[in-house]
TORKOLZA-624883 format. One record per residue (C-alpha): residue in one letter; x, y, z. Coordinates in steps of 0.1 Angstrom, whole numbers, plus 5000, padded with zeros to 4 digits. Last residue first. Layout:
N
{type->A | px->X | py->Y | pz->Z} $
...
//
This chain:
108
{type->X | px->3465 | py->1489 | pz->3226} $
{type->X | px->3459 | py->1509 | pz->3257} $
{type->X | px->3426 | py->1501 | pz->3264} $
{type->X | px->3403 | py->1519 | pz->3289} $
{type->X | px->3366 | py->1511 | pz->3281} $
{type->X | px->3343 | py->1542 | pz->3268} $
{type->X | px->3333 | py->1565 | pz->3297} $
{type->X | px->3297 | py->1575 | pz->3302} $
{type->X | px->3281 | py->1546 | pz->3320} $
{type->X | px->3312 | py->1545 | pz->3347} $
{type->X | px->3307 | py->1581 | pz->3352} $
{type->X | px->3269 | py->1576 | pz->3359} $
{type->X | px->3278 | py->1545 | pz->3383} $
{type->X | px->3305 | py->1564 | pz->3401} $
{type->X | px->3283 | py->1596 | pz->3405} $
{type->X | px->3256 | py->1573 | pz->3423} $
{type->X | px->3280 | py->1557 | pz->3445} $
{type->X | px->3299 | py->1589 | pz->3454} $
{type->X | px->3264 | py->1602 | pz->3464} $
{type->X | px->3246 | py->1631 | pz->3447} $
{type->X | px->3246 | py->1662 | pz->3468} $
{type->X | px->3268 | py->1680 | pz->3444} $
{type->X | px->3296 | py->1706 | pz->3446} $
{type->X | px->3313 | py->1714 | pz->3413} $
{type->X | px->3348 | py->1718 | pz->3424} $
{type->X | px->3350 | py->1693 | pz->3454} $
{type->X | px->3322 | py->1666 | pz->3448} $
{type->X | px->3325 | py->1667 | pz->3410} $
{type->X | px->3363 | py->1670 | pz->3409} $
{type->X | px->3365 | py->1639 | pz->3434} $
{type->X | px->3343 | py->1619 | pz->3415} $
{type->X | px->3361 | py->1626 | pz->3384} $
{type->X | px->3392 | py->1615 | pz->3399} $
{type->X | px->3376 | py->1585 | pz->3414} $
{type->X | px->3363 | py->1574 | pz->3380} $
{type->X | px->3396 | py->1578 | pz->3364} $
{type->X | px->3414 | py->1556 | pz->3393} $
{type->X | px->3388 | py->1531 | pz->3385} $
{type->X | px->3393 | py->1531 | pz->3348} $
{type->X | px->3431 | py->1529 | pz->3355} $
{type->X | px->3426 | py->1499 | pz->3377} $
{type->X | px->3407 | py->1483 | pz->3353} $
{type->X | px->3431 | py->1489 | pz->3325} $
{type->X | px->3458 | py->1474 | pz->3346} $
{type->X | px->3489 | py->1497 | pz->3349} $
{type->X | px->3483 | py->1516 | pz->3382} $
{type->X | px->3512 | py->1534 | pz->3401} $
{type->X | px->3489 | py->1566 | pz->3403} $
{type->X | px->3477 | py->1563 | pz->3433} $
{type->X | px->3501 | py->1581 | pz->3458} $
{type->X | px->3504 | py->1607 | pz->3429} $
{type->X | px->3464 | py->1618 | pz->3435} $
{type->X | px->3467 | py->1651 | pz->3448} $
{type->X | px->3488 | py->1660 | pz->3417} $
{type->X | px->3459 | py->1654 | pz->3392} $
{type->X | px->3443 | py->1687 | pz->3400} $
{type->X | px->3480 | py->1706 | pz->3399} $
{type->X | px->3482 | py->1691 | pz->3365} $
{type->X | px->3446 | py->1697 | pz->3354} $
{type->X | px->3450 | py->1734 | pz->3361} $
{type->X | px->3417 | py->1748 | pz->3374} $
{type->X | px->3412 | py->1786 | pz->3365} $
{type->X | px->3375 | py->1778 | pz->3359} $
{type->X | px->3362 | py->1746 | pz->3369} $
{type->X | px->3340 | py->1757 | pz->3398} $
{type->X | px->3326 | py->1783 | pz->3374} $
{type->X | px->3309 | py->1754 | pz->3353} $
{type->X | px->3314 | py->1743 | pz->3315} $
{type->X | px->3339 | py->1771 | pz->3306} $
{type->X | px->3368 | py->1753 | pz->3322} $
{type->X | px->3363 | py->1722 | pz->3303} $
{type->X | px->3395 | py->1726 | pz->3281} $
{type->X | px->3416 | py->1724 | pz->3314} $
{type->X | px->3398 | py->1695 | pz->3329} $
{type->X | px->3399 | py->1672 | pz->3299} $
{type->X | px->3435 | py->1684 | pz->3293} $
{type->X | px->3445 | py->1669 | pz->3327} $
{type->X | px->3421 | py->1637 | pz->3323} $
{type->X | px->3437 | py->1630 | pz->3289} $
{type->X | px->3472 | py->1636 | pz->3304} $
{type->X | px->3465 | py->1610 | pz->3333} $
{type->X | px->3448 | py->1586 | pz->3309} $
{type->X | px->3475 | py->1585 | pz->3284} $
{type->X | px->3460 | py->1565 | pz->3251} $
{type->X | px->3468 | py->1596 | pz->3230} $
{type->X | px->3437 | py->1600 | pz->3207} $
{type->X | px->3412 | py->1578 | pz->3222} $
{type->X | px->3420 | py->1593 | pz->3255} $
{type->X | px->3413 | py->1628 | pz->3245} $
{type->X | px->3380 | py->1618 | pz->3229} $
{type->X | px->3370 | py->1597 | pz->3261} $
{type->X | px->3380 | py->1626 | pz->3281} $
{type->X | px->3358 | py->1648 | pz->3263} $
{type->X | px->3328 | py->1627 | pz->3263} $
{type->X | px->3335 | py->1620 | pz->3300} $
{type->X | px->3334 | py->1657 | pz->3308} $
{type->X | px->3304 | py->1663 | pz->3286} $
{type->X | px->3284 | py->1634 | pz->3302} $
{type->X | px->3292 | py->1648 | pz->3337} $
{type->X | px->3282 | py->1683 | pz->3329} $
{type->X | px->3249 | py->1668 | pz->3313} $
{type->X | px->3242 | py->1650 | pz->3343} $
{type->X | px->3249 | py->1677 | pz->3367} $
{type->X | px->3226 | py->1701 | pz->3348} $
{type->X | px->3243 | py->1724 | pz->3324} $
{type->X | px->3238 | py->1764 | pz->3328} $
{type->X | px->3229 | py->1780 | pz->3297} $
{type->X | px->3259 | py->1794 | pz->3279} $
//
């Protein structure tokens, strides 16, 4: 597989999350599954356990409003990209890009 650009990788991660979320309406499970099924997209994602990754955010997971859940998902994706994929992009730039690819978070 040819190496993906950072933007292509972010787009694929977001599209996978959108698909997972539209099927089960559980944002955290969707994010964990996205991480696990995307391990072949970048060497930094190989062997990464989605639930273990999410455990570093447990102090922030008591959110219920769709806007707060969306902000948390974006922050988690930023952390994933910054820590596991390594990028020189700013958090603000990553946030804008991720926000552009994510579908609205709706629970009903």
